[in-house]
C-alpha positions in Angstrom: -56.6 -32.8 -16.9 -55.7 -29.1 -17.1 -56.2 -28.5 -13.4 -53.3 -31.3 -12.9 -51.0 -29.9 -14.6 -51.6 -26.3 -13.2 -51.2 -28.0 -9.7 -47.9 -29.9 -10.8 -46.8 -27.0 -12.3 -47.2 -25.0 -9.3 -45.8 -27.2 -6.8 -42.6 -27.7 -9.0 -41.9 -24.5 -9.4 -42.7 -23.4 -5.4 -40.4 -26.3 -4.6 -37.7 -25.0 -6.7 -38.1 -21.7 -5.6 -37.5 -23.0 -2.3 -34.5 -25.2 -2.9 -33.1 -21.7 -4.5 -33.9 -19.7 -1.2 -31.9 -22.4 0.8 -29.7 -22.7 -1.7 -28.8 -18.9 -1.7 -28.7 -19.1 2.5 -25.0 -21.3 1.7 -23.6 -17.9 -0.1 -23.6 -16.3 3.0 -19.8 -15.8 4.3 -20.9 -18.6 7.1 -20.8 -16.6 10.1 -23.6 -16.1 12.7 -24.8 -13.3 14.5 -23.1 -11.8 17.9 -25.7 -11.8 20.5 -23.4 -10.8 23.6 -22.6 -6.5 23.6 -18.5 -6.3 22.8 -18.1 -2.9 24.0 -14.7 -2.1 22.5 -15.8 -3.3 19.1 -15.6 -0.5 16.9 -17.1 0.2 13.2 -14.8 2.6 11.3 -16.6 4.2 9.0 -16.5 7.1 5.9 -19.9 9.2 6.0 -21.1 7.0 8.6 -21.3 4.3 6.1 -19.4 1.5 7.4 -16.1 0.4 5.6 -13.4 -1.1 8.5 -13.5 -2.9 11.8 -11.3 -2.1 15.1 -10.5 -2.7 18.3 -10.7 0.0 21.4 -7.5 -0.7 23.3 -7.6 2.8 25.6 -9.8 5.1 25.9 -9.0 7.2 22.6 -7.2 4.5 20.8 -8.6 2.0 18.1 -6.6 -0.2 16.9 -7.0 -1.6 12.9 -5.7 -2.6 9.8 -3.6 0.5 7.9 -5.1 -0.4 5.1 -8.6 1.0 6.5 -7.3 4.7 6.2 -9.8 6.9 5.0 -9.4 10.5 3.8 -10.2 13.2 4.5 -10.1 12.9 8.4 -12.8 14.6 8.5 -15.5 12.4 7.2 -14.4 9.6 9.4 -16.3 8.5 12.2 -16.1 5.4 14.4 -18.9 3.8 16.0 -18.4 1.9 19.6 -20.4 -0.3 21.8 -23.5 -1.3 19.4 -24.3 -4.8 17.4 -26.0 -3.2 15.1 -25.1 -0.5 12.3 -28.9 0.8 12.0 -30.2 0.8 15.5 -28.2 2.3 17.6 -28.7 1.2 21.5 -27.6 3.0 25.1 -24.3 3.4 25.2 -23.3 3.4 21.7 -21.3 5.9 20.6 -20.3 8.0 17.7 -17.0 10.4 17.5 -14.5 11.4 15.3 -10.7 11.2 15.0 -7.7 13.3 15.3 -5.7 11.4 12.7 -3.4 8.0 11.8 -0.5 6.4 13.5 1.1 3.5 11.4 4.8 1.4 10.8 6.4 3.5 8.1 7.4 -0.1 6.7 3.7 -0.9 6.0 3.2 -2.2 2.5 -0.5 -2.3 0.9 1.0 -5.0 -1.8 2.7 -7.4 0.7 0.5 -7.0 4.2 3.9 -5.8 5.6 3.3 -4.8 9.0 -0.4 -3.9 8.1 -1.2 -2.5 11.1 -2.2 1.3 12.5 -3.8 3.4 15.5 -6.6 6.0 15.4 -6.6 8.5 18.1 -10.1 9.5 18.6 -10.7 13.4 19.2 -11.6 12.6 22.3 -11.9 10.0 25.1 -14.9 7.4 25.0 -16.8 5.8 28.3 -16.2 2.1 27.4 -14.7 -0.8 28.3 -11.4 -1.0 26.1 -9.8 -4.5 25.4 -6.5 -5.3 26.5 -4.0 -6.3 24.3 -0.4 -8.5 25.1 1.9 -7.2 26.9 3.9 -9.7 25.2 4.1 -12.0 22.0 1.4 -15.2 22.9 2.7 -18.0 20.4 -0.6 -19.4 18.3 -0.2 -22.9 17.7 -1.3 -24.6 14.1 -5.0 -25.9 14.7 -5.8 -23.5 17.3 -9.5 -22.8 17.4 -10.3 -18.9 17.3 -13.0 -16.5 16.5 -12.9 -13.1 13.9 -15.4 -10.6 14.5 -16.8 -8.2 11.9 -19.8 -6.3 9.9 -17.8 -7.3 6.6 -20.2 -8.4 3.3 -22.0 -11.8 4.1 -22.5 -12.1 0.6 -19.0 -11.9 -1.8 -21.1 -10.5 -4.7 -23.2 -7.5 -2.8 -20.2 -4.9 -1.4 -22.2 -4.2 1.4 -21.9 -4.6 5.2 -23.6 -6.7 7.2 -26.5 -4.4 9.9 -25.4 -7.0 12.5 -22.3 -8.1 13.9 -20.8 -11.7 13.1 -18.7 -13.7 14.4 -17.4 -16.8 12.2 -15.1 -19.7 14.0 -11.8 -20.2 12.0 -8.6 -22.3 12.6 -5.2 -20.9 12.1 -2.7 -22.7 9.6 0.8 -23.7 9.7 2.6 -20.5 7.6 4.1 -22.5 5.5 1.0 -24.2 4.3 0.1 -20.9 4.1 2.5 -19.7 1.4 2.0 -22.3 -0.6 -1.7 -22.1 -0.9 -0.8 -18.1 -2.0 2.5 -19.6 -4.3 4.5 -16.3 -4.3 1.1 -13.6 -4.2 2.1 -12.9 -0.6 4.8 -14.1 1.7 3.2 -15.0 5.1 6.0 -13.9 7.4 6.7 -14.2 11.2 4.7 -10.7 12.0 1.3 -12.2 9.8 -0.8 -15.3 10.8 -3.2 -17.3 8.5 -6.4 -19.1 9.7 -9.8 -20.0 7.6 -12.4 -22.7 7.6 -12.5 -26.1 5.7 -15.6 -25.5 4.6 -15.6 -23.5 0.9 -18.1 -19.8 0.7 -17.3 -19.5 4.6 -14.8 -16.7 5.8 -14.1 -12.9 5.7 -14.9 -10.7 3.6 -15.3 -6.8 2.5 -15.4 -4.3 5.6 -14.0 -7.3 7.7 -10.3 -5.4 7.6 -8.8 -4.0 11.0 -10.9 -6.6 13.0 -10.2 -9.1 16.0 -8.9 -12.4 15.6 -9.8 -14.0 19.3 -8.1 -17.2 20.6 -9.0 -18.4 23.9 -10.3 -14.9 24.2 -7.2 -13.2 23.9 -6.7 -10.5 20.9 -3.9 -12.0 18.6 -4.3 -10.2 15.5 -6.2 -8.2 12.8 -7.6 -8.8 9.8 -5.6 -8.1 7.2 -7.0 -9.2 3.9 -7.5 -11.7 1.4 -8.1 -12.8 -2.6 -11.9 -13.1 -2.8 -13.9 -13.7 -0.2 -14.9 -17.2 1.6 -12.8 -19.5 -0.7 -10.3 -22.1 1.4 -7.4 -22.3 -1.1 -7.4 -18.2 0.0 -7.5 -18.3 3.4 -7.7 -14.8 5.9 -4.3 -13.2 6.2 -4.1 -11.6 9.6 -1.6 -9.2 11.2 -0.3 -11.3 14.0 0.3 -9.1 17.5 4.2 -10.3 17.2 6.6 -8.7 19.5 7.2 -6.2 17.0 3.7 -4.9 16.3 3.4 -5.0 20.2 6.5 -3.4 20.6 5.4 -1.1 18.3 2.1 0.1 19.4 3.3 1.0 23.1 6.1 3.2 21.7 3.5 5.1 19.8 0.8 5.2 22.6 3.8 6.3 24.7 4.7 8.8 22.1 1.8 10.3 22.1 -0.1 10.0 25.4 0.3 13.4 26.0 -0.2 14.8 22.7 -3.8 16.8 21.7 -2.7 16.4 17.9 -1.4 13.9 15.6 
């Protein structure tokens, strides 16, 4: 009889542990591993630890979010052309930076003009990702993809070793404003996108990463309140005409410069 009780207890505990393990998987922020190399995808790192994502848009320039500034710049490097932060593959490049360029109107609290260009200390051999020449409207309901090495568990402030992607849906700005209830004001230079599922969304370390709609870059991750909360969808810096013009003017101004 004691043996029976022991076996029942054993299977009960084993089943309970299995349930907990499976349920704990649900708390992962909903993405899936990227299998195909994206040579323009950038990991911005401080002391070789990932802090933000970025997009190589020219051989010496990375587009990201202004909230991704790290100092001193001598401690900052970018990792280009890798699907893993720990396993460096052939063609992966690590380079230093010369400095940052961001709009004077950037406001960390309101997320206004949360956009930035990083000039690398040398040109890299990787295929850049083109940004739109002019603003392209992204209607609400559009299915898009966000990519990054951000944390996959909202309780653990550590980046994912493997590059992750997540399908999201663009929502109306007025609806997003209602969700944030004055905490943030979503302007025409911003976008909101999220998922209907709980515990699915961007998290720490995803800032600066790309939002792609129909394989076109339309924005960069600015941030959200918490991780994976459908009532606080991710806010993106939209590549509006204002931001596209700022990027082009900055690149033209700095094109022949060796320092910033």
